[in-house]
Biopython code that builds the backbone (N, CA, C, O; Angstrom):
import numpy as np
from Bio.PDB.StructureBuilder import StructureBuilder

atoms = [
    (1, "MET", "N", (10.545, -5.311, 1.845)),
    (1, "MET", "CA", (9.820, -6.292, 1.901)),
    (1, "MET", "C", (9.118, -5.195, 2.923)),
    (1, "MET", "O", (9.761, -4.843, 3.912)),
    (2, "GLN", "N", (7.726, -4.627, 2.672)),
    (2, "GLN", "CA", (6.881, -4.321, 3.701)),
    (2, "GLN", "C", (5.854, -4.914, 4.270)),
    (2, "GLN", "O", (5.086, -5.377, 3.426)),
    (3, "VAL", "N", (5.537, -5.084, 5.333)),
    (3, "VAL", "CA", (4.764, -6.053, 5.767)),
    (3, "VAL", "C", (3.588, -5.175, 6.861)),
    (3, "VAL", "O", (3.878, -4.655, 7.939)),
    (4, "GLN", "N", (2.054, -5.214, 6.121)),
    (4, "GLN", "CA", (1.061, -4.772, 6.563)),
    (4, "GLN", "C", (0.409, -5.581, 7.522)),
    (4, "GLN", "O", (0.251, -6.776, 7.270)),
    (5, "ILE", "N", (-0.068, -5.005, 8.788)),
    (5, "ILE", "CA", (-0.457, -6.130, 9.648)),
    (5, "ILE", "C", (-2.212, -5.411, 9.720)),
    (5, "ILE", "O", (-2.489, -4.213, 9.775)),
    (6, "HIS", "N", (-3.076, -6.453, 9.701)),
    (6, "HIS", "CA", (-4.661, -5.848, 10.193)),
    (6, "HIS", "C", (-5.120, -6.821, 10.879)),
    (6, "HIS", "O", (-4.812, -7.991, 10.649)),
    (7, "THR", "N", (-6.010, -6.408, 11.922)),
    (7, "THR", "CA", (-6.391, -7.396, 12.458)),
    (7, "THR", "C", (-7.909, -7.207, 12.823)),
    (7, "THR", "O", (-8.251, -6.029, 12.728)),
    (8, "ASP", "N", (-8.931, -8.088, 13.227)),
    (8, "ASP", "CA", (-10.407, -7.999, 13.343)),
    (8, "ASP", "C", (-10.787, -6.930, 14.881)),
    (8, "ASP", "O", (-9.840, -6.469, 15.517)),
    (9, "HIS", "N", (-11.760, -6.743, 15.171)),
    (9, "HIS", "CA", (-12.065, -5.809, 16.376)),
    (9, "HIS", "C", (-11.982, -6.749, 17.738)),
    (9, "HIS", "O", (-11.917, -6.306, 18.885)),
    (10, "HIS", "N", (-11.999, -8.220, 17.333)),
    (10, "HIS", "CA", (-11.800, -8.929, 18.641)),
    (10, "HIS", "C", (-10.125, -9.014, 19.104)),
    (10, "HIS", "O", (-9.779, -9.546, 20.159)),
    (11, "ILE", "N", (-8.966, -8.271, 17.930)),
    (11, "ILE", "CA", (-7.762, -8.872, 18.665)),
    (11, "ILE", "C", (-7.229, -7.237, 18.404)),
    (11, "ILE", "O", (-7.456, -6.608, 17.370)),
    (12, "GLU", "N", (-6.474, -6.717, 19.589)),
    (12, "GLU", "CA", (-6.295, -5.767, 19.607)),
    (12, "GLU", "C", (-4.759, -5.752, 19.071)),
    (12, "GLU", "O", (-3.978, -6.629, 19.442)),
    (13, "GLY", "N", (-4.339, -4.654, 18.128)),
    (13, "GLY", "CA", (-3.216, -4.602, 17.601)),
    (13, "GLY", "C", (-2.232, -3.732, 17.972)),
    (13, "GLY", "O", (-2.061, -2.661, 17.390)),
    (14, "THR", "N", (-1.474, -4.158, 19.028)),
    (14, "THR", "CA", (-0.595, -3.390, 19.696)),
    (14, "THR", "C", (0.483, -2.870, 18.985)),
    (14, "THR", "O", (0.228, -2.841, 17.781)),
    (15, "GLU", "N", (1.522, -2.474, 19.249)),
    (15, "GLU", "CA", (2.846, -2.255, 18.543)),
    (15, "GLU", "C", (3.488, -3.084, 18.874)),
    (15, "GLU", "O", (4.389, -3.258, 18.053)),
    (16, "ALA", "N", (3.560, -4.138, 20.160)),
    (16, "ALA", "CA", (4.056, -4.802, 20.765)),
    (16, "ALA", "C", (4.211, -6.331, 19.583)),
    (16, "ALA", "O", (5.117, -7.116, 19.304)),
    (17, "MET", "N", (2.696, -6.133, 19.143)),
    (17, "MET", "CA", (2.268, -7.166, 18.322)),
    (17, "MET", "C", (2.659, -7.136, 16.730)),
    (17, "MET", "O", (2.934, -8.051, 15.954)),
    (18, "GLY", "N", (2.587, -5.909, 16.579)),
    (18, "GLY", "CA", (2.793, -5.249, 15.409)),
    (18, "GLY", "C", (4.556, -5.801, 14.831)),
    (18, "GLY", "O", (4.962, -6.345, 13.804)),
    (19, "LYS", "N", (5.039, -5.451, 15.745)),
    (19, "LYS", "CA", (6.724, -5.650, 15.822)),
    (19, "LYS", "C", (7.095, -7.363, 15.808)),
    (19, "LYS", "O", (7.928, -7.911, 15.086)),
    (20, "TRP", "N", (6.275, -7.957, 16.757)),
    (20, "TRP", "CA", (6.126, -9.293, 16.741)),
    (20, "TRP", "C", (6.081, -10.361, 15.364)),
    (20, "TRP", "O", (6.773, -11.283, 14.934)),
    (21, "VAL", "N", (4.758, -9.596, 14.940)),
    (21, "VAL", "CA", (4.233, -10.457, 13.452)),
    (21, "VAL", "C", (5.517, -9.781, 12.710)),
    (21, "VAL", "O", (6.501, -10.518, 12.646)),
    (22, "SER", "N", (5.605, -8.878, 12.315)),
    (22, "SER", "CA", (6.603, -7.859, 10.659)),
    (22, "SER", "C", (7.781, -8.816, 11.127)),
    (22, "SER", "O", (8.056, -9.606, 10.224)),
    (23, "SER", "N", (8.634, -9.002, 12.371)),
    (23, "SER", "CA", (9.658, -9.672, 12.400)),
    (23, "SER", "C", (9.451, -11.568, 12.290)),
    (23, "SER", "O", (10.194, -12.376, 11.732)),
    (24, "ALA", "N", (8.375, -11.769, 12.927)),
    (24, "ALA", "CA", (8.024, -13.544, 12.225)),
    (24, "ALA", "C", (7.984, -13.534, 10.533)),
    (24, "ALA", "O", (8.727, -14.198, 9.809)),
    (25, "VAL", "N", (7.022, -12.695, 10.138)),
    (25, "VAL", "CA", (7.258, -12.506, 8.572)),
    (25, "VAL", "C", (8.641, -12.537, 7.643)),
    (25, "VAL", "O", (9.040, -13.108, 6.627)),
    (26, "ALA", "N", (9.165, -11.495, 8.694)),
    (26, "ALA", "CA", (10.543, -11.040, 7.894)),
    (26, "ALA", "C", (11.086, -12.668, 7.645)),
    (26, "ALA", "O", (11.179, -13.295, 6.589)),
    (27, "ASP", "N", (11.422, -13.107, 9.148)),
    (27, "ASP", "CA", (12.146, -14.323, 9.258)),
    (27, "ASP", "C", (11.600, -15.439, 8.647)),
    (27, "ASP", "O", (12.407, -16.341, 8.421)),
    (28, "ALA", "N", (10.747, -15.577, 8.402)),
    (28, "ALA", "CA", (9.901, -16.412, 7.494)),
    (28, "ALA", "C", (10.451, -16.593, 6.346)),
    (28, "ALA", "O", (11.020, -17.594, 5.911)),
    (29, "LEU", "N", (10.222, -15.359, 5.759)),
    (29, "LEU", "CA", (10.226, -15.004, 4.086)),
    (29, "LEU", "C", (12.086, -14.337, 3.875)),
    (29, "LEU", "O", (12.556, -13.581, 3.024)),
    (30, "ASP", "N", (12.433, -14.712, 4.515)),
    (30, "ASP", "CA", (13.821, -13.614, 4.678)),
    (30, "ASP", "C", (14.547, -14.362, 3.113)),
    (30, "ASP", "O", (15.018, -13.354, 2.585)),
    (31, "ARG", "N", (14.736, -15.081, 2.532)),
    (31, "ARG", "CA", (15.172, -15.659, 1.301)),
    (31, "ARG", "C", (14.505, -15.038, 0.142)),
    (31, "ARG", "O", (15.047, -14.653, -0.894)),
    (32, "PHE", "N", (13.268, -14.993, 0.453)),
    (32, "PHE", "CA", (12.661, -14.360, -0.745)),
    (32, "PHE", "C", (12.545, -12.905, -1.036)),
    (32, "PHE", "O", (11.981, -12.441, -2.028)),
    (33, "SER", "N", (13.239, -12.089, 0.096)),
    (33, "SER", "CA", (12.728, -10.653, 0.263)),
    (33, "SER", "C", (12.881, -9.581, -1.116)),
    (33, "SER", "O", (12.422, -8.501, -1.487)),
    (34, "GLY", "N", (13.746, -10.531, -1.553)),
    (34, "GLY", "CA", (13.954, -9.304, -2.715)),
    (34, "GLY", "C", (13.191, -9.237, -3.842)),
    (34, "GLY", "O", (13.177, -8.339, -4.684)),
    (35, "GLN", "N", (12.384, -10.520, -3.794)),
    (35, "GLN", "CA", (11.289, -10.561, -4.844)),
    (35, "GLN", "C", (9.805, -10.470, -4.137)),
    (35, "GLN", "O", (8.852, -10.906, -4.782)),
    (36, "ILE", "N", (9.571, -9.881, -2.750)),
    (36, "ILE", "CA", (8.456, -9.611, -2.794)),
    (36, "ILE", "C", (8.425, -8.266, -2.240)),
    (36, "ILE", "O", (9.263, -7.761, -1.492)),
    (37, "SER", "N", (7.330, -7.735, -2.708)),
    (37, "SER", "CA", (7.073, -6.232, -2.766)),
    (37, "SER", "C", (6.459, -5.760, -1.084)),
    (37, "SER", "O", (6.977, -4.867, -0.413)),
    (38, "ARG", "N", (5.517, -6.417, -0.739)),
    (38, "ARG", "CA", (4.671, -6.494, 0.302)),
    (38, "ARG", "C", (4.044, -7.739, 0.950)),
    (38, "ARG", "O", (3.938, -8.664, 0.145)),
    (39, "VAL", "N", (3.641, -7.986, 2.074)),
    (39, "VAL", "CA", (3.124, -9.251, 2.416)),
    (39, "VAL", "C", (1.928, -8.143, 3.220)),
    (39, "VAL", "O", (2.055, -6.977, 3.593)),
    (40, "GLU", "N", (0.951, -8.938, 3.269)),
    (40, "GLU", "CA", (-0.527, -8.534, 4.060)),
    (40, "GLU", "C", (-0.779, -9.336, 4.936)),
    (40, "GLU", "O", (-0.673, -10.500, 4.551)),
    (41, "VAL", "N", (-1.157, -9.172, 6.266)),
    (41, "VAL", "CA", (-1.154, -10.536, 7.365)),
    (41, "VAL", "C", (-2.612, -9.806, 7.916)),
    (41, "VAL", "O", (-2.836, -8.626, 8.187)),
    (42, "HIS", "N", (-3.494, -10.995, 7.965)),
    (42, "HIS", "CA", (-4.700, -10.740, 8.482)),
    (42, "HIS", "C", (-4.917, -11.656, 9.622)),
    (42, "HIS", "O", (-4.984, -12.883, 9.554)),
    (43, "LEU", "N", (-5.058, -10.652, 11.057)),
    (43, "LEU", "CA", (-5.331, -11.874, 12.109)),
    (43, "LEU", "C", (-6.648, -11.876, 12.811)),
    (43, "LEU", "O", (-7.003, -10.862, 13.412)),
    (44, "SER", "N", (-7.490, -13.072, 12.772)),
    (44, "SER", "CA", (-8.691, -12.655, 13.178)),
    (44, "SER", "C", (-9.244, -13.856, 14.391)),
    (44, "SER", "O", (-8.912, -15.041, 14.383)),
    (45, "ASP", "N", (-9.945, -13.352, 15.165)),
    (45, "ASP", "CA", (-10.553, -14.371, 16.193)),
    (45, "ASP", "C", (-11.938, -14.930, 15.716)),
    (45, "ASP", "O", (-12.859, -14.134, 15.897)),
    (46, "GLU", "N", (-12.227, -15.931, 15.240)),
    (46, "GLU", "CA", (-13.797, -16.331, 14.360)),
    (46, "GLU", "C", (-14.810, -16.443, 15.432)),
    (46, "GLU", "O", (-15.990, -16.152, 15.236)),
    (47, "ASN", "N", (-14.284, -16.927, 16.734)),
    (47, "ASN", "CA", (-15.652, -16.984, 17.582)),
    (47, "ASN", "C", (-15.858, -15.521, 18.198)),
    (47, "ASN", "O", (-16.981, -15.291, 18.647)),
    (48, "GLY", "N", (-14.862, -14.469, 18.271)),
    (48, "GLY", "CA", (-15.440, -13.251, 18.585)),
    (48, "GLY", "C", (-14.694, -13.463, 19.921)),
    (48, "GLY", "O", (-15.331, -12.775, 20.720)),
    (49, "GLY", "N", (-13.852, -13.955, 20.466)),
    (49, "GLY", "CA", (-13.759, -14.101, 21.936)),
    (49, "GLY", "C", (-14.749, -14.764, 22.691)),
    (49, "GLY", "O", (-14.466, -14.961, 23.872)),
    (50, "LYS", "N", (-15.849, -15.153, 22.280)),
    (50, "LYS", "CA", (-17.167, -15.425, 23.223)),
    (50, "LYS", "C", (-16.951, -17.034, 23.974)),
    (50, "LYS", "O", (-17.380, -17.259, 25.105)),
    (51, "LYS", "N", (-16.180, -18.138, 23.099)),
    (51, "LYS", "CA", (-16.080, -19.368, 23.629)),
    (51, "LYS", "C", (-14.726, -19.551, 22.764)),
    (51, "LYS", "O", (-14.399, -18.760, 21.880)),
    (52, "THR", "N", (-14.095, -20.519, 23.075)),
    (52, "THR", "CA", (-12.907, -20.995, 23.076)),
    (52, "THR", "C", (-13.085, -22.418, 22.055)),
    (52, "THR", "O", (-13.643, -23.361, 22.617)),
    (53, "SER", "N", (-12.781, -22.576, 21.028)),
    (53, "SER", "CA", (-12.870, -24.037, 20.185)),
    (53, "SER", "C", (-11.439, -24.024, 19.936)),
    (53, "SER", "O", (-10.736, -23.083, 20.306)),
    (54, "PRO", "N", (-10.829, -25.383, 19.112)),
    (54, "PRO", "CA", (-9.549, -25.616, 19.176)),
    (54, "PRO", "C", (-9.024, -24.523, 18.233)),
    (54, "PRO", "O", (-8.025, -23.853, 18.494)),
    (55, "GLU", "N", (-9.434, -24.447, 17.614)),
    (55, "GLU", "CA", (-9.016, -23.985, 16.457)),
    (55, "GLU", "C", (-9.660, -22.426, 15.586)),
    (55, "GLU", "O", (-9.683, -22.244, 14.369)),
    (56, "ASN", "N", (-10.087, -21.559, 16.576)),
    (56, "ASN", "CA", (-10.482, -19.969, 16.204)),
    (56, "ASN", "C", (-9.606, -18.912, 16.161)),
    (56, "ASN", "O", (-9.975, -17.738, 16.203)),
    (57, "LYS", "N", (-8.324, -19.313, 16.068)),
    (57, "LYS", "CA", (-7.497, -18.139, 15.600)),
    (57, "LYS", "C", (-7.248, -18.368, 14.057)),
    (57, "LYS", "O", (-7.060, -19.534, 13.712)),
    (58, "GLN", "N", (-7.226, -17.315, 13.027)),
    (58, "GLN", "CA", (-6.871, -17.461, 11.987)),
    (58, "GLN", "C", (-6.154, -16.286, 11.305)),
    (58, "GLN", "O", (-6.551, -15.121, 11.292)),
    (59, "CYS", "N", (-4.935, -16.815, 10.690)),
    (59, "CYS", "CA", (-3.807, -15.890, 10.113)),
    (59, "CYS", "C", (-3.526, -16.438, 8.235)),
    (59, "CYS", "O", (-2.918, -17.322, 7.630)),
    (60, "SER", "N", (-4.332, -15.359, 7.954)),
    (60, "SER", "CA", (-4.455, -15.133, 6.293)),
    (60, "SER", "C", (-3.007, -14.400, 5.976)),
    (60, "SER", "O", (-2.712, -13.518, 6.782)),
    (61, "LEU", "N", (-2.236, -14.604, 5.101)),
    (61, "LEU", "CA", (-0.986, -13.834, 4.362)),
    (61, "LEU", "C", (-1.107, -13.827, 3.050)),
    (61, "LEU", "O", (-1.109, -14.844, 2.356)),
    (62, "GLU", "N", (-1.235, -12.442, 2.556)),
    (62, "GLU", "CA", (-0.937, -12.443, 1.132)),
    (62, "GLU", "C", (0.378, -11.831, 0.639)),
    (62, "GLU", "O", (0.741, -10.698, 0.953)),
    (63, "ALA", "N", (1.151, -12.765, -0.256)),
    (63, "ALA", "CA", (2.221, -11.757, -0.323)),
    (63, "ALA", "C", (2.366, -11.179, -2.020)),
    (63, "ALA", "O", (1.730, -11.817, -2.859)),
    (64, "ARG", "N", (2.992, -10.279, -2.370)),
    (64, "ARG", "CA", (3.014, -9.588, -3.407)),
    (64, "ARG", "C", (4.346, -9.828, -4.153)),
    (64, "ARG", "O", (5.212, -8.958, -4.243)),
    (65, "LEU", "N", (4.452, -11.050, -4.674)),
    (65, "LEU", "CA", (5.532, -11.581, -5.589)),
    (65, "LEU", "C", (5.945, -10.483, -7.130)),
    (65, "LEU", "O", (5.162, -9.955, -7.919)),
    (66, "GLU", "N", (7.051, -10.462, -7.107)),
    (66, "GLU", "CA", (7.370, -9.937, -8.136)),
    (66, "GLU", "C", (6.676, -10.282, -9.119)),
    (66, "GLU", "O", (6.573, -11.496, -8.947)),
    (67, "GLY", "N", (6.079, -10.008, -10.122)),
    (67, "GLY", "CA", (6.073, -10.899, -12.036)),
    (67, "GLY", "C", (4.584, -11.871, -11.445)),
    (67, "GLY", "O", (4.022, -12.582, -12.278)),
    (68, "HIS", "N", (4.212, -11.838, -10.454)),
    (68, "HIS", "CA", (3.134, -13.116, -10.169)),
    (68, "HIS", "C", (1.849, -12.096, -9.926)),
    (68, "HIS", "O", (1.904, -10.866, -9.920)),
    (69, "GLN", "N", (0.383, -13.138, -9.675)),
    (69, "GLN", "CA", (-0.515, -12.757, -8.658)),
    (69, "GLN", "C", (-0.098, -13.018, -7.504)),
    (69, "GLN", "O", (0.761, -13.851, -7.215)),
    (70, "PRO", "N", (-0.802, -12.181, -6.645)),
    (70, "PRO", "CA", (-0.876, -12.256, -5.635)),
    (70, "PRO", "C", (-1.082, -13.647, -5.201)),
    (70, "PRO", "O", (-1.707, -14.495, -5.839)),
    (71, "LEU", "N", (-0.357, -13.855, -3.767)),
    (71, "LEU", "CA", (-0.168, -15.216, -3.534)),
    (71, "LEU", "C", (-1.175, -15.453, -1.969)),
    (71, "LEU", "O", (-0.860, -14.715, -1.035)),
    (72, "VAL", "N", (-1.897, -16.080, -1.825)),
    (72, "VAL", "CA", (-2.391, -16.187, -0.435)),
    (72, "VAL", "C", (-2.764, -17.545, -0.013)),
    (72, "VAL", "O", (-3.125, -18.547, -0.630)),
    (73, "VAL", "N", (-2.478, -17.152, 1.788)),
    (73, "VAL", "CA", (-2.589, -18.345, 2.256)),
    (73, "VAL", "C", (-3.664, -18.297, 3.886)),
    (73, "VAL", "O", (-3.742, -17.341, 4.657)),
    (74, "LYS", "N", (-4.224, -19.367, 3.987)),
    (74, "LYS", "CA", (-4.904, -19.203, 5.304)),
    (74, "LYS", "C", (-4.619, -20.421, 6.478)),
    (74, "LYS", "O", (-4.686, -21.569, 6.038)),
    (75, "HIS", "N", (-4.328, -20.276, 7.836)),
    (75, "HIS", "CA", (-3.863, -20.757, 8.667)),
    (75, "HIS", "C", (-5.004, -20.771, 9.806)),
    (75, "HIS", "O", (-5.412, -19.683, 10.212)),
    (76, "HIS", "N", (-5.585, -22.083, 10.390)),
    (76, "HIS", "CA", (-6.597, -21.642, 11.533)),
    (76, "HIS", "C", (-5.854, -22.716, 12.789)),
    (76, "HIS", "O", (-5.367, -23.843, 12.695)),
    (77, "ALA", "N", (-5.996, -21.960, 13.737)),
    (77, "ALA", "CA", (-5.100, -22.955, 15.287)),
    (77, "ALA", "C", (-5.405, -22.009, 16.346)),
    (77, "ALA", "O", (-5.869, -20.874, 16.236)),
    (78, "ALA", "N", (-5.069, -22.661, 17.404)),
    (78, "ALA", "CA", (-5.452, -22.510, 19.246)),
    (78, "ALA", "C", (-4.966, -21.150, 19.183)),
    (78, "ALA", "O", (-5.934, -20.395, 19.088)),
    (79, "THR", "N", (-3.837, -20.505, 19.196)),
    (79, "THR", "CA", (-3.368, -19.516, 19.154)),
    (79, "THR", "C", (-2.892, -18.735, 17.753)),
    (79, "THR", "O", (-2.514, -19.352, 16.757)),
    (80, "LEU", "N", (-2.978, -17.114, 17.847)),
    (80, "LEU", "CA", (-2.337, -16.524, 16.804)),
    (80, "LEU", "C", (-0.757, -16.945, 16.616)),
    (80, "LEU", "O", (0.003, -16.761, 15.665)),
    (81, "ASN", "N", (-0.593, -17.464, 17.655)),
    (81, "ASN", "CA", (1.066, -17.740, 17.190)),
    (81, "ASN", "C", (1.572, -18.957, 16.285)),
    (81, "ASN", "O", (2.557, -19.059, 15.553)),
    (82, "GLN", "N", (0.628, -19.763, 16.575)),
    (82, "GLN", "CA", (0.695, -21.103, 15.684)),
    (82, "GLN", "C", (-0.130, -20.888, 14.509)),
    (82, "GLN", "O", (-0.103, -21.735, 13.616)),
    (83, "ALA", "N", (-0.963, -19.711, 14.388)),
    (83, "ALA", "CA", (-1.881, -19.592, 13.578)),
    (83, "ALA", "C", (-0.718, -19.137, 12.521)),
    (83, "ALA", "O", (-0.581, -19.840, 11.521)),
    (84, "LEU", "N", (0.077, -18.064, 12.681)),
    (84, "LEU", "CA", (0.919, -17.233, 12.105)),
    (84, "LEU", "C", (2.177, -18.539, 11.438)),
    (84, "LEU", "O", (2.407, -19.015, 10.327)),
    (85, "ASP", "N", (2.574, -18.667, 12.408)),
    (85, "ASP", "CA", (3.483, -20.116, 12.029)),
    (85, "ASP", "C", (3.401, -20.878, 10.913)),
    (85, "ASP", "O", (4.229, -21.133, 10.037)),
    (86, "GLY", "N", (1.953, -21.295, 11.126)),
    (86, "GLY", "CA", (1.427, -22.260, 10.179)),
    (86, "GLY", "C", (1.251, -21.696, 9.096)),
    (86, "GLY", "O", (1.572, -22.505, 8.226)),
    (87, "ALA", "N", (0.792, -20.390, 8.472)),
    (87, "ALA", "CA", (0.350, -19.629, 7.562)),
    (87, "ALA", "C", (1.660, -19.214, 7.253)),
    (87, "ALA", "O", (1.758, -19.372, 6.036)),
    (88, "ALA", "N", (2.712, -18.772, 7.691)),
    (88, "ALA", "CA", (4.226, -18.749, 6.885)),
    (88, "ALA", "C", (4.569, -19.752, 6.827)),
    (88, "ALA", "O", (5.192, -19.744, 5.766)),
    (89, "ASP", "N", (4.641, -20.817, 7.260)),
    (89, "ASP", "CA", (5.146, -22.234, 6.489)),
    (89, "ASP", "C", (4.761, -22.671, 5.406)),
    (89, "ASP", "O", (5.471, -23.133, 4.513)),
    (90, "LYS", "N", (3.186, -22.509, 5.417)),
    (90, "LYS", "CA", (2.285, -22.672, 3.938)),
    (90, "LYS", "C", (2.652, -21.623, 3.235)),
    (90, "LYS", "O", (2.994, -22.013, 2.119)),
    (91, "LEU", "N", (2.762, -20.330, 3.355)),
    (91, "LEU", "CA", (3.391, -19.605, 1.915)),
    (91, "LEU", "C", (4.977, -19.542, 1.433)),
    (91, "LEU", "O", (5.312, -19.114, 0.329)),
    (92, "VAL", "N", (6.083, -20.137, 2.637)),
    (92, "VAL", "CA", (7.126, -20.415, 1.985)),
    (92, "VAL", "C", (7.333, -21.809, 0.903)),
    (92, "VAL", "O", (8.246, -21.998, 0.100)),
    (93, "ARG", "N", (6.458, -22.448, 1.128)),
    (93, "ARG", "CA", (6.157, -23.960, 0.256)),
    (93, "ARG", "C", (5.329, -23.686, -1.034)),
    (93, "ARG", "O", (5.609, -24.320, -2.051)),
    (94, "LEU", "N", (3.866, -22.354, -1.041)),
    (94, "LEU", "CA", (3.773, -22.110, -1.979)),
    (94, "LEU", "C", (4.264, -21.104, -3.039)),
    (94, "LEU", "O", (3.849, -20.977, -4.191)),
    (95, "ILE", "N", (5.468, -20.253, -2.257)),
    (95, "ILE", "CA", (6.389, -19.217, -3.202)),
    (95, "ILE", "C", (7.438, -20.162, -3.503)),
    (95, "ILE", "O", (7.828, -20.035, -4.664)),
    (96, "GLU", "N", (8.037, -21.084, -2.836)),
    (96, "GLU", "CA", (8.905, -22.213, -3.333)),
    (96, "GLU", "C", (8.062, -22.747, -4.565)),
    (96, "GLU", "O", (8.633, -22.649, -5.651)),
    (97, "LYS", "N", (6.949, -23.229, -4.564)),
    (97, "LYS", "CA", (6.349, -24.101, -5.852)),
    (97, "LYS", "C", (5.810, -23.202, -6.997)),
    (97, "LYS", "O", (5.563, -23.622, -8.127)),
    (98, "THR", "N", (5.648, -21.858, -6.563)),
    (98, "THR", "CA", (5.379, -21.079, -7.741)),
    (98, "THR", "C", (6.631, -20.680, -8.494)),
    (98, "THR", "O", (6.562, -20.596, -9.720)),
    (99, "LEU", "N", (8.262, -20.316, -7.596)),
    (99, "LEU", "CA", (8.982, -19.680, -8.258)),
    (99, "LEU", "C", (9.668, -21.227, -9.045)),
    (99, "LEU", "O", (10.280, -21.145, -10.110)),
    (100, "SER", "N", (9.492, -22.300, -8.478)),
    (100, "SER", "CA", (10.067, -23.382, -9.341)),
    (100, "SER", "C", (9.234, -23.776, -11.038)),
    (100, "SER", "O", (9.791, -24.208, -12.048)),
    (101, "ARG", "N", (7.894, -23.466, -10.854)),
    (101, "ARG", "CA", (7.318, -23.474, -11.607)),
    (101, "ARG", "C", (7.559, -22.933, -13.196)),
    (101, "ARG", "O", (7.554, -23.387, -14.340)),
    (102, "THR", "N", (7.824, -21.336, -12.305)),
    (102, "THR", "CA", (8.076, -20.304, -13.427)),
    (102, "THR", "C", (9.521, -20.514, -14.180)),
    (102, "THR", "O", (9.663, -20.339, -15.390)),
    (103, "ALA", "N", (10.759, -20.986, -13.133)),
    (103, "ALA", "CA", (11.618, -21.475, -13.579)),
    (103, "ALA", "C", (12.009, -22.400, -14.546)),
    (103, "ALA", "O", (13.184, -22.406, -14.913)),
    (104, "HIS", "N", (11.209, -23.174, -15.007)),
    (104, "HIS", "CA", (10.775, -24.252, -15.973)),
    (104, "HIS", "C", (10.478, -23.708, -17.318)),
    (104, "HIS", "O", (10.800, -24.108, -18.437)),
    (105, "VAL", "N", (9.598, -22.425, -16.814)),
    (105, "VAL", "CA", (9.103, -22.234, -18.298)),
    (105, "VAL", "C", (10.110, -21.697, -19.192)),
    (105, "VAL", "O", (9.843, -21.503, -20.378)),
]
sb = StructureBuilder()
sb.init_structure("model")
sb.init_model(0)
sb.init_chain("A")
sb.init_seg("    ")
for serial, (resi, resn, name, xyz) in enumerate(atoms, 1):
    if name == "N":
        sb.init_residue(resn, " ", resi, " ")
    sb.init_atom(name, np.array(xyz, "f"), 0.0, 1.0, " ", f" {name:<3s}", serial, name[0])
structure = sb.get_structure()
């Protein structure tokens, strides 16, 4: 499973951040890794660092699941860590739902 990370111009995409994000995504989706070819991670700061609001960080995850259209989820939170964790939880539930639906067809 390949993990591609994209950030907006308000978030510095360091090597350490890349390792952290890749590891978090791989851990969350580990049981589906054989069925996912790629996950794209988009991290953004919706306020551009100007002012802080309770949930101005966003994480969008797009998973390429074999035999399915891409699955996309978004999560807003106060920190990037919380946004990534929330999006990963949503993606796990969406993959489970998608796979259970196709298993009954």
